[in-house]
KEFIKE-772110 format. One record per residue (C-alpha): x, y, z; residue number from 1; residue in three letters. Coordinates in nm, 3 decimals, padded with zeros to 5 digits, always signed. Layout:
N
+---------+---------+---------+-----+------+
:       X :       Y :       Z : pos : code :
+---------+---------+---------+-----+------+
:       X :       Y :       Z : NUM :  Ala :
...
+---------+---------+---------+-----+------+
***
This chain:
81
+---------+---------+---------+-----+------+
:       X :       Y :       Z : pos : code :
+---------+---------+---------+-----+------+
: +00.002 : +00.058 : +00.000 :   1 :  Met :
: +00.155 : +00.320 : -00.069 :   2 :  Asp :
: +00.010 : +00.619 : +00.091 :   3 :  Ile :
: +00.177 : +00.969 : -00.019 :   4 :  Glu :
: +00.014 : +01.287 : +00.167 :   5 :  Ala :
: +00.100 : +01.671 : +00.077 :   6 :  Thr :
: +00.095 : +01.880 : +00.372 :   7 :  Thr :
: +00.125 : +02.324 : +00.351 :   8 :  Ala :
: +00.245 : +02.563 : +00.609 :   9 :  Arg :
: -00.146 : +02.651 : +00.742 :  10 :  Asp :
: -00.172 : +02.253 : +00.858 :  11 :  Gly :
: -00.428 : +02.184 : +00.583 :  12 :  Ser :
: -00.341 : +01.860 : +00.376 :  13 :  Ala :
: -00.450 : +01.608 : +00.121 :  14 :  Ile :
: -00.378 : +01.227 : +00.188 :  15 :  Val :
: -00.365 : +00.955 : -00.110 :  16 :  Thr :
: -00.385 : +00.596 : -00.121 :  17 :  Ile :
: -00.288 : +00.388 : -00.338 :  18 :  Asp :
: -00.318 : +00.740 : -00.615 :  19 :  Gly :
: -00.755 : +00.768 : -00.471 :  20 :  Thr :
: -00.747 : +01.088 : -00.268 :  21 :  Pro :
: -00.903 : +00.982 : +00.058 :  22 :  Gln :
: -00.853 : +01.264 : +00.273 :  23 :  Arg :
: -00.834 : +01.610 : +00.295 :  24 :  Lys :
: -00.632 : +01.679 : +00.658 :  25 :  Ile :
: -00.747 : +02.120 : +00.831 :  26 :  Thr :
: -00.549 : +02.076 : +01.116 :  27 :  Ala :
: -00.371 : +02.359 : +01.315 :  28 :  Thr :
: -00.063 : +02.414 : +01.176 :  29 :  Gly :
: +00.214 : +02.173 : +01.024 :  30 :  Leu :
: +00.267 : +01.991 : +01.303 :  31 :  Glu :
: -00.043 : +01.867 : +01.408 :  32 :  Asp :
: -00.159 : +01.781 : +00.992 :  33 :  Ala :
: +00.211 : +01.578 : +01.056 :  34 :  Arg :
: +00.041 : +01.391 : +01.398 :  35 :  Ala :
: -00.275 : +01.337 : +01.171 :  36 :  Gln :
: -00.086 : +01.147 : +00.899 :  37 :  Val :
: +00.071 : +01.002 : +01.046 :  38 :  Val :
: -00.195 : +00.884 : +01.252 :  39 :  Ala :
: -00.402 : +00.753 : +00.912 :  40 :  Ile :
: -00.099 : +00.613 : +00.753 :  41 :  Ala :
: -00.110 : +00.383 : +01.101 :  42 :  Lys :
: -00.497 : +00.297 : +01.108 :  43 :  Asp :
: -00.440 : +00.183 : +00.758 :  44 :  His :
: -00.111 : -00.032 : +00.788 :  45 :  Ala :
: -00.379 : -00.154 : +01.030 :  46 :  Ala :
: -00.662 : -00.216 : +00.879 :  47 :  Ala :
: -00.491 : -00.415 : +00.614 :  48 :  Ser :
: -00.266 : -00.556 : +00.832 :  49 :  Gly :
: +00.073 : -00.491 : +00.599 :  50 :  Gln :
: +00.309 : -00.212 : +00.545 :  51 :  Asn :
: +00.261 : +00.098 : +00.423 :  52 :  Ala :
: +00.499 : +00.324 : +00.249 :  53 :  Thr :
: +00.449 : +00.675 : +00.383 :  54 :  Leu :
: +00.571 : +00.975 : +00.095 :  55 :  Thr :
: +00.469 : +01.261 : +00.308 :  56 :  Ala :
: +00.599 : +01.605 : +00.162 :  57 :  Ser :
: +00.573 : +01.995 : +00.321 :  58 :  Asp :
: +00.768 : +02.301 : +00.330 :  59 :  Pro :
: +01.060 : +02.120 : +00.488 :  60 :  Glu :
: +01.127 : +01.863 : +00.305 :  61 :  Gly :
: +01.004 : +01.505 : +00.178 :  62 :  Val :
: +01.025 : +01.203 : +00.414 :  63 :  Trp :
: +00.917 : +00.849 : +00.312 :  64 :  Thr :
: +00.918 : +00.559 : +00.568 :  65 :  Val :
: +00.731 : +00.221 : +00.658 :  66 :  Ile :
: +00.422 : +00.154 : +00.884 :  67 :  Val :
: +00.357 : -00.122 : +01.011 :  68 :  Thr :
: +00.056 : -00.285 : +01.105 :  69 :  Pro :
: +00.224 : -00.267 : +01.482 :  70 :  Asp :
: +00.206 : +00.056 : +01.398 :  71 :  Gly :
: +00.594 : +00.114 : +01.462 :  72 :  Asp :
: +00.747 : +00.408 : +01.251 :  73 :  Leu :
: +01.056 : +00.201 : +00.964 :  74 :  Leu :
: +01.329 : +00.337 : +00.776 :  75 :  Asp :
: +01.257 : +00.185 : +00.475 :  76 :  Pro :
: +01.624 : +00.083 : +00.399 :  77 :  Asp :
: +01.587 : -00.139 : +00.716 :  78 :  Gln :
: +01.210 : -00.310 : +00.601 :  79 :  Ala :
: +01.159 : -00.541 : +00.400 :  80 :  Ala :
: +00.779 : -00.434 : +00.255 :  81 :  Val :
+---------+---------+---------+-----+------+
***
């Protein structure tokens, strides 16, 4: 499962799962939006029972992590998807 999130400095974000926009986030700021994105990714990984690749972009950069069904966040180089 591939999850992509694009977050703006104002706390708005769009979360896309496997190419389909799933959710729009309106948070109080960038940090809150990041936390909500991670929570959504953890929920979807847990529900599917599979690792998910989360690629998150915001004004400060782009990050990719593996989200496990147990809710762990792993470096992609250290995890098999």
